[in-house]
N, CA, C and O of each residue as an XYZ file, in Angstrom:
480
protein
N     -13.666     18.533    -15.351
C     -13.193     17.310    -15.965
C     -12.666     16.341    -14.912
O     -12.018     16.755    -13.951
N     -12.943     15.055    -15.094
C     -12.498     14.042    -14.142
C     -11.831     12.920    -14.872
O     -12.166     12.600    -16.013
N     -10.849     12.307    -14.171
C     -10.085     11.264    -14.813
C     -10.015     10.096    -13.767
O      -9.580     10.293    -12.632
N     -10.444      8.923    -14.176
C     -10.469      7.740    -13.295
C      -9.104      7.148    -13.162
O      -8.340      7.045    -14.123
N      -8.803      6.746    -11.901
C      -7.535      6.049    -11.610
C      -7.816      4.631    -11.211
O      -8.682      4.380    -10.372
N      -7.097      3.694    -11.799
C      -7.274      2.259    -11.590
C      -6.112      1.668    -10.851
O      -4.974      2.117    -10.987
N      -6.405      0.651    -10.061
C      -5.273     -0.094     -9.444
C      -4.682     -1.055    -10.464
O      -5.161     -1.117    -11.596
N      -3.666     -1.795    -10.092
C      -2.976     -2.592    -11.093
C      -3.797     -3.791    -11.570
O      -3.395     -4.444    -12.533
N      -4.920     -4.105    -10.942
C      -5.823     -5.137    -11.413
C      -6.932     -4.577    -12.297
O      -7.759     -5.339    -12.799
N      -6.965     -3.286    -12.493
C      -7.943     -2.593    -13.370
C      -9.223     -2.186    -12.611
O     -10.230     -1.870    -13.245
N      -9.200     -2.188    -11.302
C     -10.375     -1.741    -10.528
C     -10.371     -0.247    -10.359
O      -9.329      0.321    -10.028
N     -11.515      0.435    -10.575
C     -11.554      1.941    -10.354
C     -11.504      2.174     -8.902
O     -12.366      1.706     -8.159
N     -10.475      2.914     -8.459
C     -10.222      3.173     -7.035
C     -10.467      4.644     -6.675
O     -11.022      4.949     -5.619
N     -10.058      5.525     -7.542
C     -10.102      6.940     -7.234
C     -10.215      7.757     -8.534
O     -10.178      7.175     -9.619
N     -10.343      9.001     -8.454
C     -10.398      9.861     -9.610
C      -9.784     11.221     -9.311
O      -9.765     11.678     -8.168
N      -9.279     11.858    -10.369
C      -8.750     13.209    -10.233
C      -9.849     14.171    -10.776
O     -10.333     14.029    -11.899
N     -10.213     15.154     -9.916
C     -11.175     16.204    -10.335
C     -10.289     17.417    -10.649
O      -9.622     17.960     -9.768
N     -10.297     17.831    -11.935
C      -9.548     18.951    -12.338
C     -10.465     20.190    -12.234
O     -11.615     20.171    -12.673
N      -9.933     21.227    -11.658
C     -10.655     22.486    -11.524
C      -9.612     23.563    -11.263
O      -8.658     23.702    -12.028
N      -9.786     24.320    -10.196
C      -8.753     25.247     -9.777
C      -7.491     24.509     -9.392
O      -6.399     25.054     -9.556
N      -7.592     23.316     -8.898
C      -6.468     22.423     -8.610
C      -6.899     20.982     -8.952
O      -8.081     20.727     -9.186
N      -5.945     20.054     -8.978
C      -6.219     18.722     -9.302
C      -6.266     17.885     -7.976
O      -5.243     17.547     -7.380
N      -7.521     17.584     -7.567
C      -7.754     16.887     -6.297
C      -8.065     15.402     -6.565
O      -8.837     15.087     -7.470
N      -7.469     14.501     -5.786
C      -7.671     13.094     -5.969
C      -8.723     12.688     -4.881
O      -8.522     12.917     -3.688
N      -9.809     12.099     -5.329
C     -10.884     11.615     -4.493
C     -10.913     10.113     -4.548
O     -10.660      9.529     -5.602
N     -11.211      9.485     -3.460
C     -11.516      8.004     -3.407
C     -12.879      7.899     -4.078
O     -13.593      8.895     -4.193
N     -13.244      6.705     -4.519
C     -14.492      6.487     -5.233
C     -15.664      6.807     -4.306
O     -16.754      7.096     -4.799
N     -15.487      6.768     -2.991
C     -16.556      7.066     -2.026
C     -16.688      8.569     -1.745
O     -17.493      8.973     -0.906
N     -15.900      9.397     -2.444
C     -16.027     10.837     -2.349
C     -15.065     11.535     -1.390
O     -15.112     12.754     -1.228
N     -14.204     10.759     -0.766
C     -13.282     11.294      0.204
C     -12.036     11.892     -0.491
O     -11.322     11.165     -1.182
N     -11.766     13.194     -0.321
C     -10.559     13.771     -0.894
C      -9.311     13.344     -0.070
O      -9.273     13.523      1.147
N      -8.331     12.799     -0.738
C      -7.184     12.228     -0.055
C      -5.850     12.843     -0.423
O      -4.895     12.828      0.353
N      -5.812     13.392     -1.645
C      -4.529     13.898     -2.121
C      -4.775     14.939     -3.256
O      -5.898     15.188     -3.695
N      -3.691     15.490     -3.666
C      -3.712     16.457     -4.804
C      -2.418     16.388     -5.565
O      -1.419     15.843     -5.096
N      -2.459     16.970     -6.781
C      -1.286     17.015     -7.615
C      -0.635     18.369     -7.469
O      -1.315     19.395     -7.474
N       0.681     18.379     -7.340
C       1.467     19.599     -7.283
C       2.576     19.326     -8.292
O       3.572     18.670     -7.989
N       2.374     19.853     -9.507
C       3.284     19.456    -10.630
C       3.002     18.000    -10.939
O       1.851     17.608    -11.129
N       4.036     17.214    -10.988
C       3.856     15.793    -11.199
C       3.895     14.990     -9.858
O       3.800     13.763     -9.850
N       4.034     15.708     -8.776
C       4.048     15.061     -7.470
C       2.644     14.866     -6.938
O       1.753     15.687     -7.160
N       2.463     13.751     -6.225
C       1.167     13.478     -5.478
C       1.413     13.762     -4.045
O       2.314     13.160     -3.460
N       0.664     14.649     -3.430
C       0.748     14.967     -2.020
C      -0.596     14.677     -1.362
O      -1.661     14.960     -1.910
N      -0.502     14.097     -0.153
C      -1.678     13.925      0.667
C      -2.015     15.235      1.358
O      -1.151     16.094      1.529
N      -3.255     15.384      1.750
C      -3.675     16.592      2.483
C      -2.959     16.686      3.830
O      -2.931     17.756      4.437
N      -2.391     15.600      4.298
C      -1.599     15.621      5.515
C      -0.172     16.137      5.246
O       0.632     16.214      6.175
N       0.141     16.479      4.038
C       1.433     17.020      3.634
C       2.449     16.018      3.223
O       3.559     16.395      2.849
N       2.121     14.742      3.273
C       3.017     13.648      2.934
C       3.196     13.526      1.402
O       2.223     13.586      0.650
N       4.447     13.356      0.961
C       4.694     13.122     -0.430
C       4.450     11.633     -0.700
O       5.118     10.765     -0.137
N       3.469     11.360     -1.582
C       3.019      9.973     -1.809
C       3.698      9.345     -3.033
O       3.892      8.130     -3.081
N       4.050     10.157     -4.001
C       4.636      9.593     -5.207
C       4.503     10.554     -6.326
O       4.501     11.767     -6.113
N       4.386     10.015     -7.592
C       4.329     10.827     -8.795
C       3.216     10.338     -9.687
O       2.856      9.161     -9.666
N       2.662     11.268    -10.489
C       1.704     10.935    -11.518
C       2.374     11.421    -12.811
O       2.471     12.616    -13.088
N       2.825     10.437    -13.578
C       3.636     10.746    -14.756
C       3.079      9.996    -15.958
O       3.042      8.766    -15.986
N       2.639     10.784    -16.968
C       2.058     10.178    -18.141
C       0.995      9.124    -17.927
O       0.959      8.075    -18.570
N       0.132      9.463    -16.985
C      -1.003      8.562    -16.657
C      -0.687      7.420    -15.747
O      -1.555      6.591    -15.471
N       0.515      7.350    -15.277
C       0.910      6.257    -14.356
C       1.196      6.806    -12.980
O       1.908      7.800    -12.844
N       0.649      6.171    -11.950
C       0.902      6.523    -10.565
C       2.025      5.684    -10.035
O       1.957      4.456    -10.083
N       3.056      6.316     -9.530
C       4.213      5.625     -9.035
C       4.412      6.012     -7.536
O       4.192      7.161     -7.152
N       4.821      5.053     -6.728
C       5.075      5.315     -5.307
C       6.466      5.944     -5.197
O       7.107      6.204     -6.215
N       6.921      6.183     -4.010
C       8.184      6.884     -3.741
C       9.411      5.934     -4.091
O      10.550      6.397     -4.148
N       9.151      4.651     -4.313
C      10.209      3.782     -4.757
C      10.298      3.642     -6.321
O      11.164      2.957     -6.866
N       9.361      4.326     -6.976
C       9.336      4.299     -8.451
C       8.536      3.160     -9.009
O       8.526      2.961    -10.223
N       7.836      2.371     -8.138
C       7.042      1.219     -8.614
C       5.648      1.725     -8.986
O       5.150      2.712     -8.444
N       5.032      0.994     -9.948
C       3.661      1.370    -10.430
C       2.661      0.928     -9.386
O       2.666     -0.211     -8.917
N       1.786      1.888     -9.032
C       0.637      1.592     -8.123
C      -0.705      1.656     -8.821
O      -1.691      1.100     -8.337
N      -0.745      2.334     -9.957
C      -2.027      2.468    -10.664
C      -1.795      3.310    -11.923
O      -0.674      3.697    -12.252
N      -2.910      3.571    -12.606
C      -2.827      4.244    -13.904
C      -4.207      4.777    -14.317
O      -5.219      4.445    -13.700
N      -4.234      5.594    -15.353
C      -5.470      6.007    -15.930
C      -5.778      5.059    -17.129
O      -4.955      4.208    -17.466
N      -6.903      5.204    -17.733
C      -7.348      4.282    -18.809
C      -6.367      4.265    -19.953
O      -6.066      3.191    -20.474
N      -5.855      5.407    -20.369
C      -4.954      5.488    -21.531
C      -3.630      4.732    -21.253
O      -3.070      4.119    -22.162
N      -3.150      4.776    -20.042
C      -1.860      4.143    -19.676
C      -2.042      2.696    -19.236
O      -1.076      2.003    -18.917
N      -3.263      2.262    -19.224
C      -3.518      0.893    -18.671
C      -2.943     -0.206    -19.560
O      -3.006     -0.149    -20.788
N      -2.375     -1.219    -18.880
C      -1.937     -2.400    -19.626
C      -2.731     -3.617    -19.267
O      -2.356     -4.746    -19.584
N      -3.880     -3.367    -18.573
C      -4.858     -4.456    -18.221
C      -6.253     -4.001    -18.594
O      -6.500     -2.815    -18.814
N      -7.157     -4.955    -18.662
C      -8.568     -4.653    -18.934
C      -9.105     -3.894    -17.715
O      -8.984     -4.385    -16.593
N      -9.683     -2.732    -17.906
C     -10.239     -1.967    -16.800
C     -11.720     -2.330    -16.607
O     -12.472     -2.557    -17.555
N     -12.080     -2.368    -15.337
C     -13.460     -2.765    -14.989
C     -14.434     -1.585    -15.011
O     -14.015     -0.427    -15.015
N     -15.679     -1.874    -15.024
C     -16.741     -0.859    -15.130
C     -16.716      0.069    -13.893
O     -16.519     -0.358    -12.755
N     -16.925      1.338    -14.186
C     -16.898      2.333    -13.087
C     -18.288      2.408    -12.422
O     -19.260      2.732    -13.105
N     -18.410      2.129    -11.154
C     -19.707      2.252    -10.518
C     -20.026      3.736    -10.297
O     -19.228      4.616    -10.620
N     -21.212      3.985     -9.739
C     -21.657      5.354     -9.452
C     -20.717      5.973     -8.388
O     -20.398      5.337     -7.383
N     -20.294      7.193     -8.628
C     -19.456      7.905     -7.662
C     -20.317      8.551     -6.601
O     -21.357      9.140     -6.893
N     -19.871      8.432     -5.373
C     -20.614      9.083     -4.270
C     -20.246     10.584     -4.271
O     -19.270     10.994     -4.901
N     -21.033     11.372     -3.568
C     -20.879     12.795     -3.552
C     -19.471     13.162     -2.951
O     -18.977     12.513     -2.029
N     -18.877     14.215     -3.519
C     -17.587     14.655     -3.040
C     -17.744     15.347     -1.704
O     -18.628     16.181     -1.508
N     -16.867     14.980     -0.793
C     -16.779     15.590      0.533
C     -15.982     16.871      0.351
O     -15.347     17.114     -0.675
N     -16.055     17.716      1.456
C     -15.328     18.950      1.444
C     -13.814     18.694      1.441
O     -13.324     17.755      2.070
N     -13.089     19.555      0.715
C     -11.637     19.429      0.644
C     -11.058     19.972      1.985
O     -11.349     21.097      2.393
N     -10.262     19.161      2.626
C      -9.637     19.650      3.902
C      -8.531     20.655      3.591
O      -8.061     20.789      2.461
N      -8.138     21.360      4.673
C      -7.037     22.298      4.601
C      -5.763     21.521      4.328
O      -5.541     20.472      4.933
N      -4.927     22.012      3.436
C      -3.634     21.321      3.133
C      -2.628     21.581      4.220
O      -2.404     22.723      4.620
N      -2.024     20.515      4.696
C      -0.879     20.663      5.641
C       0.343     21.117      4.869
O       0.392     21.070      3.640
N       1.317     21.554      5.628
C       2.595     21.965      5.015
C       3.115     20.753      4.228
O       3.088     19.632      4.736
N       3.577     20.965      3.022
C       4.107     19.827      2.204
C       5.526     19.529      2.603
O       6.359     20.429      2.710
N       5.805     18.230      2.828
C       7.120     17.807      3.055
C       7.932     17.928      1.760
O       7.338     17.998      0.684
N       9.175     17.952      1.822
C      10.027     17.989      0.651
C       9.836     16.668     -0.134
O       9.826     15.574      0.430
N       9.686     16.832     -1.462
C       9.515     15.665     -2.264
C      10.726     14.758     -2.312
O      11.858     15.241     -2.315
N      10.517     13.494     -2.349
C      11.624     12.535     -2.459
C      12.331     12.775     -3.750
O      11.736     13.301     -4.690
N      13.592     12.406     -3.830
C      14.360     12.426     -5.087
C      13.732     11.407     -5.987
O      13.478     10.282     -5.557
N      13.474     11.759     -7.216
C      12.837     10.770     -8.148
C      13.720      9.636     -8.398
O      14.853      9.814     -8.846
N      13.233      8.421     -8.118
C      14.065      7.234     -8.405
C      13.956      6.896     -9.888
O      13.223      7.536    -10.641
N      14.705      5.874    -10.280
C      14.501      5.379    -11.611
C      13.138      4.751    -11.656
O      12.836      3.876    -10.845
N      12.288      5.182    -12.600
C      10.957      4.613    -12.729
C      11.027      3.196    -13.321
O      11.462      2.979    -14.452
N      10.580      2.261    -12.502
C      10.587      0.869    -12.855
C       9.325      0.491    -13.611
O       8.307      1.181    -13.566
N       9.435     -0.643    -14.313
C       8.257     -1.237    -14.942
C       7.536     -2.187    -14.036
O       6.461     -2.695    -14.356
N       8.164     -2.426    -12.860
C       7.585     -3.367    -11.895
C       6.381     -2.711    -11.176
O       6.323     -1.498    -10.976
N       5.445     -3.571    -10.810
C       4.244     -3.084    -10.105
C       4.460     -3.290     -8.616
O       5.082     -4.260     -8.181
N       3.936     -2.364     -7.863
C       3.961     -2.421     -6.385
C       3.004     -3.459     -5.850
O       1.931     -3.674     -6.412
N       3.377     -4.078     -4.803
C       2.468     -5.041     -4.116
C       1.505     -4.295     -3.155
O       0.545     -4.887     -2.660
N       1.763     -3.023     -2.902
C       0.850     -2.232     -2.074
C      -0.291     -1.723     -2.879
O      -0.106     -1.216     -3.986
N      -1.536     -1.857     -2.311
C      -2.707     -1.417     -3.073
C      -2.701      0.108     -3.282
O      -2.220      0.856     -2.429
N      -3.226      0.545     -4.393
C      -3.381      1.985     -4.696
C      -4.203      2.688     -3.640
O      -3.920      3.828     -3.272
N      -5.242      1.989     -3.146
C      -6.121      2.616     -2.112
C      -5.302      2.915     -0.836
O      -5.468      3.968     -0.221
N      -4.438      1.999     -0.458
C      -3.577      2.156      0.717
C      -2.635      3.355      0.543
O      -2.464      4.168      1.451
N      -2.026      3.443     -0.657
C      -1.129      4.560     -0.945
C      -1.851      5.917     -0.787
O      -1.388      6.813     -0.082
N      -3.001      6.026     -1.472
C      -3.750      7.260     -1.434
C      -4.301      7.576     -0.051
O      -4.228      8.719      0.399
N      -4.837      6.604      0.608
C      -5.421      6.849      1.948
C      -4.328      7.236      2.967
O      -4.639      7.827      4.000
N      -3.088      6.918      2.692
C      -2.076      7.379      3.611
C      -1.826      8.890      3.597
O      -1.098      9.424      4.434
N      -2.430      9.544      2.653
C      -2.390     11.014      2.599
C      -3.586     11.726      3.146
O      -3.620     12.955      3.209
N      -4.600     10.933      3.556
C      -5.828     11.530      4.108
C      -5.615     12.186      5.457
O      -4.716     11.817      6.212
N      -6.448     13.152      5.743
C      -6.430     13.792      7.123
C      -7.429     13.070      7.966
O      -7.603     13.404      9.138
């Protein structure tokens, strides 16, 4: 099963592939992060934020993206996904940030930038 992740403008940026683990791939097939509980970790071990009720939040609690069900904007058409690349070895996970108050404000940082900061 796969779930598309959209940026705050409704563009498909990434998707979560659920299997033995929940891996986040960029639309071009690059694995950049994974879910550990409700935390989003990059393969480089960096804590990137949270995935809570379909909403992606950065470490400041601001909204960076969402799935279709949690969307508050019109989502755009999903283009063809490129082949998935091999999943890299996970680096040691840093300790998760303390959860901030989850804001209704949207982050000015692009979802792609947030997720790519976790790539190896």
